[in-house]
N, C-alpha and C positions, 0 to 999 in steps of 0.2 A: 411776316411783315412785308408788305409790298415795297419793292425797290424801284418800280416804274415811276418816272417823272414825266408828266405831260404826254406827248405823242411819240417822242423819239428817244427819250433819254433814260438813263439808269443812274441811280444814286447808290454807290457801294456802301453797304452797312458794316462790313468788316474791314480791317486794316489791310490794304494792299500796297506794298512798298515797291518803289523802284530801287532795288538793292545795288545794282551796278549798271553802268553803261560803258560801251566801248566804241571807238571810232577808228576806222582805218580808211585813209584817203590817198589819192594820187598826187602827182607832182604839181599839177595845175591848181589843185585845191590847197596844197601847201603854200603856193605863192599868193593866195588870197588873204583877206582880212582875218580869217580864222585859222591860218596856217599853224600857229603855235598851240592851238587848242586841241588838235587831234592827238589821240594816243600815239598813233604811228602813221607815217606817210611812206609812200613807195615811189621811188624814182623810175622803176621799170614798169611801164604800163602793162606789160605782158606777164608780170609776176613770175617770170621764169617758165611760163607755160607755152604751149604751142598755138593757142587760139585765144581770142578775146573772151569767149565764153568760159574757158577753163580759168582764165585770169580772174574773172568775176567770182567764180566758185571759190577760188583761193582766198579772195577777199572775205567772203562769208565765213569760210572755215576759220580764218584767223580772228575775225571779229567775235565769232561765237566762243571760241576757246578763251579769248582774252576776257570777255564779259563774265564767263564762269569763274575764271581765275580771280578777277577783281571782286567777285561776290564772296569769295572765301568758302566755296562749297565744292564738292566733288561733282563731276558731270553726272554720275549716277543718281544724284539727288534731283536732277531736272526731270519732272514728271512728263512734260510734253513741250514740244517746240511749235511755235506759230511763225511761219516764215513764207516769203514769196519774193518775186522779182518781176522784171519786165519781159523776160524772154519767153518764147513759146514753151508751154507746158512747165514753166518755172524751173528750167533745167539748172540755172545758176544755184538755186537753193537745193534741189534734190541731190545734185552731185557735190555741192559744197559742204553740206552737213551730214552726208551719208556716213562718213567715218565715225561720227559721234555715236551712232547706233541707238538713237533715242526716238521715242514716238513723235511723229510729225503730223501736223495739220498744215498742208500746203495752201497758201492763200494767193488770190489775185485781186488787188484793188488798184492796180497801176501804181502811180506815185503816192497814193494814199495808203499803201500797204502797211507802213509802220503804225499808222493810226488804227487800222483794222487789227493788226497783231496785238497791239497794246490793249485794245478793247476786249478782244476775246481772251487774252491771257489774264487780264484783270478779273474778268467774270469767272474764269476757272478757279483762280485763287480765292476770290470772294465767296464762291459757292462751296468751297471746301473740297474741290476736286483735285487740287494740287497744292503742295507746299511751295514749290518753285517751278516757274516756267521760263522758257527762253523765247524772246521775241526778236526777230531781226529781218532785215531786208538789205538789198544792195542794188547798185546799177554800175554800169561801166560805159564810158563814152564810146569806145570801139564797138562793143557788142550791141549797144542801143542804136547807133548809126546804121550798123549792118542789118539789124532787125527791122527798123521802122523807116529809115531814110535811104542813104546811099553808103556803100562801102567807102572807107576812108581813102582808098586808092583813087576813087573817082574824082576827088577834089572839087566837089560842087560848092557853089556859093550859097551862103545861108542868109535868109532874109532877116532884117532887123528885129522882127517879131519872134524869132526863134530863140529857144533857150539852149544852154549847153549842158548836156547830161553829165552829172557828177560821177566821177570814178571813186567809189567808196562804199563802205558797208558800216552800218550801225547796228548794235545789238544791246538789248537790255535783259537783265534777269529780274523778274518780278517774284515777289513772295511775301510771306508773313513775318520775315525777319526784319526788325525795325531798321529804318534808314532815315535820311534827312528829306526824302521826297516820297510822297504817296499819291496814288490815283484815287480820286474821290468821286468822279462822275464820268459818264460816257454819253455822247450823243451820236447815234448811228445815222450816217448820211443816207440820203435818197439819191437816186439817179436823176440828174437834171440835164435837160437837153434843149438848148436854144437853137439848134439846127445848124450850128457852125460846122464847116467841113475842112477848115484849114489846119492840117496837122503840124504846120510850122508856126502856129500861134496858140500854143497850149494854154497860155495864161488866160486868153479870152474864152477858151472852151471850158476851163475849170472854174473861173471866177463865179459864175452863177451858182454852182454847187457849193462853193465856200460860203457865199452869202446865205444860201438856204440853211446850211448846217449851223452857222453862227446865229442866225435869227432863231432857229429852233432851240438851240442850247440856251440862249438868253431867255426865251419864253418859258421853256420847260423848267428851268431852275429859278425863274422869277428874279433874274439879275440884270444889271446894267453893265455897259462897257467898263465903267469906273470900278466895278467889283473885281476886275482883273488888272494885274500889273501889265500884262501883255496878252494880246491875242495874236497867235503866230500861225500863219498859214504855211503850207508846204512849199510849193514852188510855182507860185503865180508869176513871179518876175515883175518887172516894172510896169508892163502893159496890163497884166492881170490885176495888179494892185490898184491901179487907177479905176479899172472897171468895178472891182469889188467895192471900193469905197463909195463910188457913185451909186451902185445898186443898194448898198446899205443906207445911204442918205435918203433914197426913195422910200425906204421902210422906216424912216425917222430915227436911224441909228448913226451916230457920229463916232467912227472908230479911229480917226486919224491919229489920235494921241497914243492909243494902245497898240496899233497894228505894226507888226513886223512880218517879213516874209523870208523864209529860209533861202529861197532862190536869189534874193537880193543881198543876203548877209554873206553868203559863201564866196562870192567873187567880187572883185573891184571892176565895175562896169567901165570905168574910165581907162583902165590900163590893161585889162585882160581879154578884151575883144570877145566877150560872152553875150553880147547883144542884150536880150531881155533879162538874162540872169541864169541861175542854175536850175536844173530840172532832174528828173529821175528819182527812183525809189531811194537811192542813197543820199539824195539832197536833204530831205527832211530828217532822215535817220541819223546822219552824221552831225547835222546842226543840233538836233535834239541832244545827242549824247555828249557832244564836245562843247556846246555853248549854253543851251537852255538848262540842262540839269545842273551844271555848276552854279548858275545864277540862283536857282531854287535851293540848292544845298547850302549856299552861303547865307540865305535869307534875304538877299538883295531883292529878289522877287518872292512874294508870298503865294500868289496864285496865278497860274497861266492856263489859258485855253489853247491847246495845241491842236491845229486843224490841218493835217496833211491832205493834199488834194490830188485827185487822179483823173486822167483822161482815159475813158473806156473804149479804146479803139484797138483794132488789130490790123494786120496786113490785109486780111480778107475783107473786113468791113470797109477799110479805106479805099481799096481798089474797086469795090462794088459801089462806090459813090455814097456811102452812108455817112451820117453826121458823126460828130465826136461828142458823145455825152460825157458829163463829168460827175464825180462823186467826191465827197469830203467827209471824213470822220473826226469827230471832236473828242478830245481826251482832256479832262481837267486834272492838272498837276498842282499839288500844293506843298509848300515848305512845312517840314516837321521840326518844331523847335527842339533843341538839344536838351 
């Protein structure tokens, strides 16, 4: 039986459940609106390590172990891991989960990585290739600034269009063990490039890709915005949200009632000086596990389209004057009645 829907989507035929989710966040995230929602928060941004990169790896290690513990399974039952991060060669992931000693597929989708990991993990379980998989990602303000912008010691000014990279890691265990949330559909994103070159305005760079994936998902599944309680993008922030809603209106889609953005949920823009909002792989991952999943588990939300967004640039491409393409991956999450 074919599971392909339209041009970009898949409908899962077997039950694929989100068995557990874990969220580890930093002190700035603790001070935000979702501070009490995270499983654990860390006051020390260095996590007792010697570098920002090692600190981010420690976040992943803790999030992975906690997700497995919350799932009520042994780590040996995890057939494979799908993980990635923002750093070059995904070193936060490779060093962070190395001690688990489990098979790994390393991913790079920039800030869309949690959507990519959930998609591939769900396909593996749906296809019978795994009973349990672990999906996770992370980001860290210090390591991301060092990698893509300026070292913190430089003390540069940030434009109002810039986002604040979330220090945090989110992990989910997917499997065939029944839970209160399941993944029912996937829309794989395309690379969309409007030619923007401003790495300090990621919301504008990623909004076209979010629009493209949302339109594709609605089309492929023959649904309307009203068929979802929420459509939640990854980290467009306030500027990216305005662009997204305007682009969708051009396509005849009014999403203003359903739309939320993880980058706007995680920080208080009025009091935390985060400018456009949150960003980074850890933004969508921690908001998913700390905020979105509980709303689905309780039944307050019945169906959510989760659309993490990513900007596909590197230090090399940026300094060579290339544009910043975007990508977004859609994952349909639904409440499972008790």
